C-alpha positions as CSV (number, residue, x, y, z in Angstrom):
1,X,98.4,95.4,90.5
2,X,99.0,97.5,87.4
3,X,99.8,95.4,84.4
4,X,101.2,98.2,82.2
5,X,101.7,101.8,83.4
6,X,102.1,104.5,80.8
7,X,104.0,107.6,82.0
8,X,103.5,110.8,80.0
9,X,106.4,112.6,81.5
10,X,109.4,110.6,82.8
11,X,111.0,113.1,85.2
12,X,110.8,113.4,89.0
13,X,107.1,113.0,89.5
14,X,106.4,110.2,87.0
15,X,109.7,108.5,87.5
16,X,109.3,108.4,91.3
17,X,105.8,106.8,91.0
18,X,107.2,104.1,88.7
19,X,110.2,103.4,91.1
20,X,107.9,103.2,94.1
21,X,105.5,100.8,92.4
22,X,108.4,98.7,91.2
23,X,109.8,98.5,94.7
24,X,106.4,97.2,96.0
25,X,105.9,94.8,93.1
26,X,102.8,96.7,92.2
27,X,103.4,97.2,88.5
28,X,104.3,94.9,85.6
29,X,105.7,97.0,82.7
30,X,106.3,100.7,82.6
31,X,106.4,102.5,79.3
32,X,107.4,106.2,79.2
33,X,107.1,109.1,76.8
34,X,108.6,112.6,77.2
35,X,108.9,115.2,74.6
36,X,112.7,115.1,74.6
37,X,114.4,111.9,73.4
38,X,117.3,112.3,75.8
39,X,114.9,112.5,78.8
40,X,113.1,109.3,78.0
41,X,116.4,107.5,77.2
42,X,117.8,108.7,80.5
43,X,114.6,107.4,82.2
44,X,115.3,104.0,80.7
45,X,118.9,104.0,81.6
46,X,118.1,104.9,85.2
47,X,115.5,102.1,85.4
48,X,112.5,104.3,85.7
49,X,110.8,102.8,82.7
50,X,111.2,99.5,80.8
51,X,111.0,101.0,77.4
52,X,110.7,104.5,75.9
53,X,108.0,105.4,73.5
54,X,108.3,107.7,70.6
55,X,104.7,109.1,70.9
56,X,101.9,109.3,73.3
57,X,99.9,106.8,71.2
58,X,102.8,104.3,71.5
59,X,103.1,104.8,75.2
60,X,99.5,104.2,76.1
61,X,98.9,101.2,73.8
62,X,97.9,98.3,76.0
63,X,98.1,100.3,79.2
64,X,95.6,99.9,82.0
65,X,96.9,103.0,83.9
66,X,98.0,106.3,82.4
67,X,99.8,108.9,84.6
68,X,100.1,112.4,83.2
69,X,103.2,113.9,84.8
70,X,103.6,117.0,82.6
71,X,103.4,120.7,83.5
72,X,99.8,121.8,83.7
73,X,100.1,124.1,80.6
74,X,101.3,121.1,78.5
75,X,98.2,119.0,79.4
76,X,96.1,120.8,76.8
77,X,98.1,119.3,73.9
78,X,98.6,116.0,75.8
79,X,94.9,115.5,76.5
80,X,94.0,116.4,72.9
81,X,96.4,113.7,71.6
82,X,95.4,111.2,74.2
83,X,91.7,111.5,73.2
84,X,92.6,109.8,69.9
85,X,94.5,106.9,71.3
86,X,93.4,106.0,74.8
87,X,92.7,102.3,75.2
88,X,89.2,101.3,76.2
89,X,89.2,100.6,79.9
90,X,92.4,102.4,80.7
91,X,92.3,104.7,83.7
92,X,93.9,108.2,83.6
93,X,95.2,110.2,86.5
94,X,97.6,113.1,86.8
95,X,99.9,115.0,89.1
96,X,99.1,118.6,88.2
97,X,99.3,121.3,90.9
98,X,96.2,123.2,89.7
99,X,93.1,121.0,89.3
100,X,90.7,123.4,87.8
101,X,92.8,124.1,84.8
102,X,93.5,120.4,84.2
103,X,89.8,119.4,84.5
104,X,88.8,122.2,82.2
105,X,91.2,120.9,79.5
106,X,90.1,117.3,80.1
107,X,86.5,118.3,79.5
108,X,87.5,120.1,76.3
109,X,89.2,117.1,74.8
110,X,88.1,113.8,76.2
111,X,84.9,112.0,75.3
112,X,82.3,111.5,78.0
113,X,83.4,107.8,78.3
114,X,87.1,108.9,78.6
115,X,86.3,111.6,81.0
116,X,84.6,109.1,83.3
117,X,87.9,107.2,83.5
118,X,89.9,110.3,84.3
119,X,90.5,110.7,88.1
120,X,92.4,114.0,88.7
121,X,95.1,114.0,91.4
122,X,97.9,115.9,93.0
123,X,100.8,114.4,95.0
124,X,101.9,116.9,97.6
125,X,105.6,115.9,97.4
126,X,108.5,116.7,95.2
127,X,111.9,118.4,95.2
128,X,113.4,121.6,94.0
129,X,115.3,119.6,91.4
130,X,113.5,117.9,88.4
131,X,114.3,115.4,85.7
132,X,114.8,111.6,85.7
133,X,117.9,111.7,87.8
134,X,115.9,113.3,90.7
135,X,113.4,110.5,90.9
136,X,113.4,108.3,94.1
137,X,111.3,105.3,95.1
138,X,110.4,106.9,98.5
139,X,109.3,110.3,97.2
140,X,105.7,109.8,98.1
141,X,106.1,107.8,101.3
142,X,104.3,109.4,104.1
143,X,103.1,112.4,102.0
144,X,99.6,113.3,101.0
145,X,98.1,112.8,97.6
146,X,94.9,114.7,97.0
147,X,92.4,113.2,94.5
148,X,89.7,115.5,93.2
149,X,87.2,113.0,91.7
150,X,84.8,114.1,89.0
151,X,81.0,113.4,89.2
152,X,81.5,111.1,86.2
153,X,84.0,108.9,88.0
154,X,82.9,105.5,89.4
155,X,83.7,104.6,93.0
156,X,85.6,101.6,91.8
157,X,87.9,103.7,89.5
158,X,88.6,106.2,92.2
159,X,89.4,103.4,94.6
160,X,91.8,101.9,92.1
161,X,93.7,105.2,91.7
162,X,93.8,105.5,95.5
163,X,95.2,102.0,95.7
164,X,98.0,102.9,93.3
165,X,99.1,105.8,95.5
166,X,98.8,103.8,98.8
167,X,101.1,101.2,97.3
168,X,103.9,103.8,97.2
169,X,103.2,104.8,100.8
170,X,101.1,107.9,100.2
171,X,98.3,109.1,102.4
172,X,95.3,109.7,100.1
173,X,92.6,112.3,100.7
174,X,89.9,113.8,98.5
175,X,88.9,117.4,97.9
176,X,86.6,119.2,95.6
177,X,88.4,120.7,92.5
178,X,87.8,124.3,93.4
179,X,88.6,123.8,97.1
180,X,91.8,122.1,96.2
181,X,93.0,125.1,94.2
182,X,92.0,127.5,97.0
183,X,93.8,125.5,99.7
184,X,96.9,124.9,97.6
185,X,97.2,128.6,96.7
186,X,97.7,129.2,100.4
187,X,99.9,126.3,101.4
188,X,102.0,125.8,98.3
189,X,101.7,128.5,95.6
190,X,101.9,131.5,98.0
191,X,105.1,130.2,99.7
192,X,106.8,129.6,96.3
193,X,105.8,133.0,95.1
194,X,107.1,134.6,98.3
195,X,110.4,132.7,98.0
196,X,110.9,133.8,94.5
197,X,110.1,137.4,95.5
198,X,112.5,137.4,98.4
199,X,115.4,136.3,96.3
200,X,114.5,138.8,93.6
201,X,114.1,141.6,96.1
202,X,117.5,141.0,97.7
203,X,119.2,140.5,94.3
204,X,118.1,144.1,93.4
205,X,119.9,145.7,96.4
206,X,123.0,147.6,95.6
207,X,124.8,145.6,98.3
208,X,123.5,142.3,97.1
209,X,126.9,140.6,97.1
210,X,127.4,141.2,100.8
211,X,123.8,140.3,101.5
212,X,124.1,136.9,99.9
213,X,127.6,136.3,101.2
214,X,126.5,136.6,104.8
215,X,123.1,134.9,104.3
216,X,122.4,132.5,107.1
217,X,120.6,129.2,107.3
218,X,117.2,130.8,107.7
219,X,117.6,132.5,104.3
220,X,118.7,129.2,102.7
221,X,115.7,127.3,104.2
222,X,113.2,129.9,103.3
223,X,114.3,130.4,99.8
224,X,115.1,126.7,98.9
225,X,111.9,126.4,96.9
226,X,113.0,129.3,94.7
227,X,115.2,126.8,93.0
228,X,112.1,125.1,91.5
229,X,111.5,125.0,87.8
230,X,110.6,128.6,86.6
231,X,108.5,127.3,83.7
232,X,106.4,125.1,85.9
233,X,105.8,127.9,88.4
234,X,105.0,130.3,85.6
235,X,102.3,128.0,84.5
236,X,101.0,127.5,88.1
237,X,100.8,131.2,88.7
238,X,98.8,131.8,85.5
239,X,96.6,128.7,85.8
240,X,95.7,129.5,89.5
241,X,96.0,133.2,89.1
242,X,92.8,134.4,90.8
243,X,93.4,132.2,93.9
244,X,97.1,133.2,94.2
245,X,96.3,136.9,93.8
246,X,93.8,136.6,96.6
247,X,96.4,135.0,98.8
248,X,99.0,137.6,97.9
249,X,96.6,140.4,98.9
250,X,95.9,138.6,102.2
251,X,99.6,138.2,102.8
252,X,100.4,141.8,101.9
253,X,97.8,142.9,104.5
254,X,99.6,140.9,107.1
255,X,103.0,142.4,106.1
256,X,101.4,145.9,106.3
257,X,100.1,145.1,109.8
258,X,103.6,143.9,110.9
259,X,105.3,146.9,109.4
260,X,102.8,149.2,111.2
261,X,103.7,147.6,114.6
262,X,107.4,148.1,113.9
263,X,106.9,151.7,112.7
264,X,104.9,152.5,115.8
265,X,107.5,150.9,118.1
266,X,104.7,148.9,119.7
267,X,106.8,146.3,121.3
268,X,104.0,144.6,123.3
269,X,101.8,144.2,120.2
270,X,104.7,143.1,118.1
271,X,105.7,140.4,120.6
272,X,102.1,139.3,120.8
273,X,101.9,139.1,117.0
274,X,105.1,137.1,116.7
275,X,104.1,134.8,119.6
276,X,100.7,134.0,118.0
277,X,102.5,133.1,114.8
278,X,105.0,130.9,116.6
279,X,102.3,129.1,118.5
280,X,100.5,128.2,115.3
281,X,103.7,127.0,113.6
282,X,104.8,125.0,116.6
283,X,101.4,123.3,116.8
284,X,101.7,122.3,113.2
285,X,105.4,121.2,113.3
286,X,106.7,120.2,116.8
287,X,110.0,121.8,117.8
288,X,112.8,119.3,117.6
289,X,115.5,121.1,119.6
290,X,116.3,124.3,121.3
291,X,117.8,125.8,118.1
292,X,114.4,126.0,116.6
293,X,115.0,123.2,114.0
294,X,111.7,121.6,113.4
295,X,110.4,118.2,112.4
296,X,107.6,118.4,109.9
297,X,106.5,118.1,106.4
298,X,109.5,117.9,104.1
299,X,107.4,117.9,101.0
300,X,108.7,120.0,98.1
301,X,107.1,121.2,95.0
302,X,106.0,118.7,92.4
303,X,108.4,119.6,89.7
304,X,107.6,118.0,86.3
């Protein structure tokens, strides 16, 4: 049971955690701070928080759990301010998509005692829409949350953060910080970059109006995540730049191979290539019907 949860960021990610904990009776009071007054007032009106705070210091006063639900780039300033007002004994965790950058900023600003109470995390869930109105109590249900504990963390503190996430129905796993950023570059960051690039490429065609007019469901599904917050994804691309660049190079090599098969009119090799990819996809996400609609992970980008 969390007596007082402090949310730094009261949009989709923080708000959904608060709603999920409320639904399970796993939190007493929720206090929230967002940079914009209208955002925190909206969060209160929607029942995400009990009361809004006018500063980070006010939000964390008396809290036993602090959740940082801000864009990764904003955490530098947030952690610097938090270092001056964090209550003794309060645990800190976050929802940042790039753990290396977050940990680097935490080490730069938090004292050794504070750092020991910071358990980095990343919920692999979200939506293409952000803000308090997008928050739902079931956002994390059945989805993975990855914790990347620091050497300074105690087992008891990590277990307490795990318990918070399990209370809202999440499946909690642990990864090393660097390995997290490598894996997420492949499974989350690359698909988002590819979706943004696909929309941008077609938008630059002379016949773009006809192209978009006749776009089918596959285009809609593939590019849905290109509706995600551009500011957040700018920060992710820069904070996990090296890993994403490596994945882009790997993906470009695959596209070159596929293009080569088509250019050579090598139907047998092309069919084999496509069949191999289909087999991998179907093993990950079982086919639901003959139309190729699949059941699978409906997680969307964490968007605040």
